[in-house]
N, C-alpha and C positions, 0 to 999 in steps of 0.2 A: 217402391218397397222391395221389389225383387233385387235391385242393385244393392241395397243396404244389407239384405240377407246374405248375398254372395260375399260382400266385403267382410261381414262378421264371420262367416265360415272360413274365409281365407286367413283372417287374423287369428282365429282359433287354431287353424291348422299350422300356421307359422309358429305360434307360441308352443304348441305341442311338439313340433319338430325341434325347436330350440331346447325344450326341457329334456327330450330324449337324447339329444346330442350332449347336453351337459351331464346327464346321468351316465352316459356311456364313457365320457372323458373321466368322470370321477371314478368309475369302476375300473377303467383301464390303467390308471396311473399306479405307480408302485405303492403297495400297501405300507402304511406307516407302522413302525414297530414302537409302541409306546412303552412297553416293559418287556424285558427279556425274561423268559421262563427261568426259574431258579436253577434247574439243572444245567441249562445252557450258560447262565452267568457264572456258575461255579466252574464249568469246563473252560470258559474263556480265561480264567485265572491260571490255568495249568499249562501255560506256554513254557518252552524250554529255551534258555539262553546259552550262548557259548560260554566257555570258562572265563573269558575276559569281559563278559557281560555286554559285548558289542555284537549285535545280530543274534539270530536264533530262529526257532521254528514256531509258528503259530500253532495252536491246538487244532486237531482235526475238525472240531465242531465249527471253527471259524470258516473253513472251506465248505462245510456242509450247509451252513446258513447263507452262503453266497457272498461272503466278504462285504456285508452291508455298510460297515463303517467307513469304507473307502469309496463306496459307489452310490449311495442314496443321498439325494438332496436333503432329506429330512435329517439324517444323521450328521451330515456335514454342517447344516445350519445349527443344529443343537451343539455341535463342537465349537462353532464360532461364538455362540451364546456363552458357553462355558469358558472359553478363552477370555472373554470380557468379564464374566462374573467372578472368576477366581483370580483376576488381576494379573494374568500372564503378561499383559502388555507392560506392566510395571517393570519387568526385567527384560523382556524380549522385544518391547516396543511393538511396532506394527509389522514385525518380522525382520527388521534390520538389526536388532540386538540393542544392547545397552549394557546393563549389569550382566545380563545373561547373553548367551551366544545368539548370533544371527541365524535365521532360517533361510536367508536369501543368498548367502555368499557361496553356496555350493559345498560347504564343509559342515559335517555333522559330527560332533565329538563322539557320539556313541552309535553312529550309524543311522541311516535314514529309513531303514525297514520299519514296517508297522510295529513289529514286536519290540524293537529297540526303543521306539518312541513311547510305546505303552509301558515298558519297564521303567523308563526315565520318569514318567508321570506317576506311576504307581509306587515305585520304590525310592524315587529321588536319586540324585547323583552327587558325588563329592563336589566341593567348591560352590555350594549355594543352592542347588536345585532341591527344594523340599519334597518330601513324600506326600502324595495326595491319596494314597491307598485307603486311608481312614476317613477321608473327606468326600469321596466320590464313590458311586457304585461302579461295578465293572463296566456296565453299559456306558456310563459317562466317560470313563477313562478311555475306552476305545473310540467313542465319538470325538473326544478332544484330540486324540492321536491322529485320527483321520483328517480332522481339520488342519492340524499343524503341518501335516504332510502336504496339504494343498497350498500352503503359504509360499513355499519355495520350490514348488514342483516344476519340472522341466516340461512336462506335457500335462495340461490341466484336464481333469475329468469334466465332462459336460455337465455334471451335477454340482460342480464347485459353486460356492456362494459368491454373490456379487458384493460390491463394496457398500459400506454404510454411507450416510451423507456427511460424515465427519471428514476433516481434512486428512489426506493420506500422502505418504511419500513414496508409495509403490503402487503398481497396478493391482486391481482386485484379483482375488484368487482364481476367478474364471477367465482371467486374461493372461495367465502365465504364458511363457516362462518368465516370472519376475526375476529369477536368478540370472537370466541372460542379460539383464540390464546392468549387472555389476561385474566387476573384474573377477574372473575365476582363477583360482590357484592352479598350480601344476597338478597333473593327473596322478592318481595313486594315493598312497597313504602318507600323511605327514604326521609325525609323532606329536607335534605341538597342536595340531588342529583336528585330528581325528580322520574319519573316513569320508571320502567324497561320494555323493550319491551317484 
């Protein structure tokens, strides 16, 4: 009887330790942002673009909240979901391009900075990129921009998403640099291709 009682106490102690460790891991992980406060969302829309609409400056609030759209796994996975949901792969494929430009070849028509990608999604661009400013919230636009930047990044963030079970022709976002697998153009600016990241 004494042996059974000791085993029960040991099992209960082990279970309690596991629950405490699980609670600590859940508490320690990065908090998810389910909805941006309206003043912050409004401030996110106040970024400044250069006169040629290539590059610019993010709003101060973006730095104040810690640039989450580029760094948190939750926001990047939401961006990946939006990429699929809004049919971005219809034009850009899995990042190699198609009707729309490639994200992997090292050339970004309107710059690879976060503000440039956000402006492209929100306002659209000439020659086929539609505006999604009235179809997505500010939060979703920034999440999608963060994900798009991971597709062809030269150094992957540790929070980048992994690949789906579908067939792919490129490495997953967390296995970058995917762009290194493809021929890169000459350094600098090419007027026909845009800016190299």
